[in-house]
C-alpha positions in Angstrom: -200.4 -166.3 -245.7 -201.4 -162.8 -244.9 -198.5 -160.5 -244.6 -200.0 -157.9 -242.5 -202.0 -160.2 -240.1 -199.7 -162.7 -238.6 -202.1 -164.1 -235.9 -202.3 -167.6 -237.7 -198.4 -168.0 -238.1 -197.9 -170.3 -235.1 -200.6 -172.8 -236.0 -199.7 -172.7 -239.7 -196.1 -172.5 -239.5 -195.1 -173.5 -235.9 -194.0 -177.1 -236.9 -192.2 -175.9 -240.1 -190.2 -172.8 -239.5 -188.9 -171.7 -236.0 -189.0 -168.0 -237.2 -192.7 -168.3 -238.3 -191.6 -166.4 -241.5 -192.6 -166.8 -245.1 -191.4 -168.1 -247.3 -191.4 -171.7 -245.9 -190.7 -174.4 -248.5 -192.2 -177.8 -247.6 -190.6 -180.7 -249.6 -192.6 -183.7 -251.1 -190.9 -185.8 -248.3 -192.4 -183.4 -245.5 -189.0 -181.7 -244.6 -189.2 -178.0 -244.3 -186.9 -175.0 -245.2 -187.2 -171.4 -244.3 -185.6 -168.3 -245.4 -185.5 -167.1 -249.1 -181.9 -167.5 -249.4 -181.8 -171.0 -248.1 -184.6 -171.8 -250.4 -182.9 -170.1 -253.5 -179.6 -172.2 -252.6 -181.5 -175.5 -252.4 -183.2 -175.0 -255.7 -179.9 -173.6 -257.3 -177.4 -176.1 -256.2 -176.1 -177.9 -259.2 -177.5 -175.4 -261.8 -175.8 -172.8 -263.9 -176.8 -170.2 -261.3 -174.3 -171.4 -258.8 -170.7 -170.9 -259.9 -168.3 -173.9 -259.8 -165.4 -171.6 -258.3 -165.4 -171.5 -254.5 -164.4 -167.7 -254.6 -167.5 -166.9 -256.9 -169.7 -169.1 -254.8 -168.7 -167.2 -251.9 -169.3 -163.9 -253.7 -172.8 -165.2 -254.5 -173.3 -165.7 -250.8 -171.9 -162.3 -249.9 -174.5 -160.7 -252.3 -177.4 -162.9 -251.1 -176.5 -161.9 -247.3 -176.1 -158.2 -248.6 -179.9 -158.5 -250.0 -180.9 -159.8 -246.4 -179.1 -157.6 -244.1 -179.1 -154.2 -246.2 -181.5 -154.2 -248.9 -184.5 -156.2 -247.7 -184.5 -154.2 -244.1 -184.5 -150.9 -246.0 -186.2 -151.2 -249.4 -188.6 -154.0 -248.9 -189.8 -152.8 -245.6 -190.6 -149.3 -246.9 -192.4 -150.9 -249.8 -194.6 -153.1 -247.5 -195.2 -149.9 -245.4 -196.3 -147.7 -248.3 -198.0 -150.2 -250.5 -199.4 -153.1 -248.4 -199.8 -152.2 -244.8 -202.8 -150.4 -245.1 -201.6 -147.9 -242.4 -198.5 -146.2 -243.9 -199.1 -143.0 -241.7 -198.1 -145.4 -238.6 -194.6 -145.9 -240.0 -194.1 -142.2 -241.0 -191.8 -141.5 -238.0 -189.4 -144.5 -239.0 -189.6 -144.0 -242.9 -187.0 -141.2 -243.4 -184.1 -143.4 -241.8 -185.3 -146.4 -243.9 -185.3 -144.1 -246.9 -181.8 -143.1 -246.3 -180.7 -146.7 -245.6 -182.3 -147.7 -248.9 -180.4 -144.9 -250.8 -177.2 -146.2 -249.5 -178.1 -149.6 -250.8 -178.8 -148.3 -254.1 -175.5 -146.4 -254.3 -173.7 -149.3 -253.3 -175.4 -151.5 -255.9 -175.0 -148.7 -258.6 -171.2 -148.7 -258.0 -171.1 -152.4 -258.1 -173.2 -152.7 -261.4 -171.1 -150.0 -262.9 -168.9 -151.9 -265.7 -170.4 -155.3 -265.0 -173.3 -157.2 -266.5 -174.2 -159.4 -263.5 -173.6 -159.4 -259.7 -171.0 -162.2 -259.8 -169.0 -163.3 -262.9 -170.3 -162.9 -266.4 -173.6 -164.5 -266.1 -176.8 -164.7 -264.3 -176.2 -166.3 -260.5 -178.4 -166.8 -257.6 -177.0 -163.3 -256.2 -179.0 -161.5 -259.1 -182.2 -163.3 -258.3 -181.7 -162.3 -254.6 -180.9 -158.7 -255.3 -183.4 -158.1 -258.3 -186.5 -159.2 -256.1 -187.0 -156.0 -254.2 -184.7 -153.8 -256.3 -186.9 -153.8 -259.3 -190.1 -152.9 -257.3 -188.0 -150.3 -255.1 -190.2 -147.4 -256.8 -193.3 -148.9 -255.1 -191.8 -147.8 -251.8 -190.8 -144.3 -253.1 -187.3 -145.0 -254.3 -186.3 -143.3 -257.5 -184.0 -145.6 -259.5 -183.3 -143.0 -262.3 -180.3 -141.7 -260.6 -178.9 -145.3 -260.8 -178.2 -146.0 -264.3 -176.0 -149.1 -263.7 -178.9 -150.5 -261.8 -181.2 -149.8 -264.5 -179.1 -151.6 -267.0 -178.7 -154.6 -264.9 -182.5 -154.6 -264.1 -183.2 -154.6 -268.0 -180.6 -157.3 -268.3 -182.1 -159.5 -265.9 -185.8 -158.8 -266.9 -184.6 -160.0 -270.7 -183.6 -163.4 -269.5 -185.8 -166.3 -270.5 -188.4 -167.1 -267.9 -188.4 -163.9 -266.2 -191.2 -163.3 -263.9 -191.7 -159.9 -262.0 -193.3 -159.5 -258.6 -197.0 -158.6 -259.0 -197.9 -158.6 -255.2 
């Protein structure tokens, strides 16, 4: 799917995802599932990445919601404008407010990761997957990560996990 030109979304995704957004997962049996957090949860259920403890499970969801409602609308949006839109000047009037929102997100994450290895508990969870996605590419949108040492340590820890694959697009 072309992330900039969305004109074919109704024909491609219309029957699969009511919001016409990517990602959209289509299962082997034809059922579809939209929204990255729902897709992560679907694949994570029953794995070591979803804690057994109900409170820790709720914390994982808390950080996944934070990613969708705070991190993605600031950091991912600016990254898209700057790197992929092909017309960053169009978004320049909105960029300073999004940059400020992104800095608040990074400050919150840095406070959270100060003194802890992972987002929830003592091991990698779906919360780390969700948060890592756009945080590790934040510099592509102009966000400096050097002022956030706890984020830096966490990013290195996640990147060292077996099977790690960075975003390359």
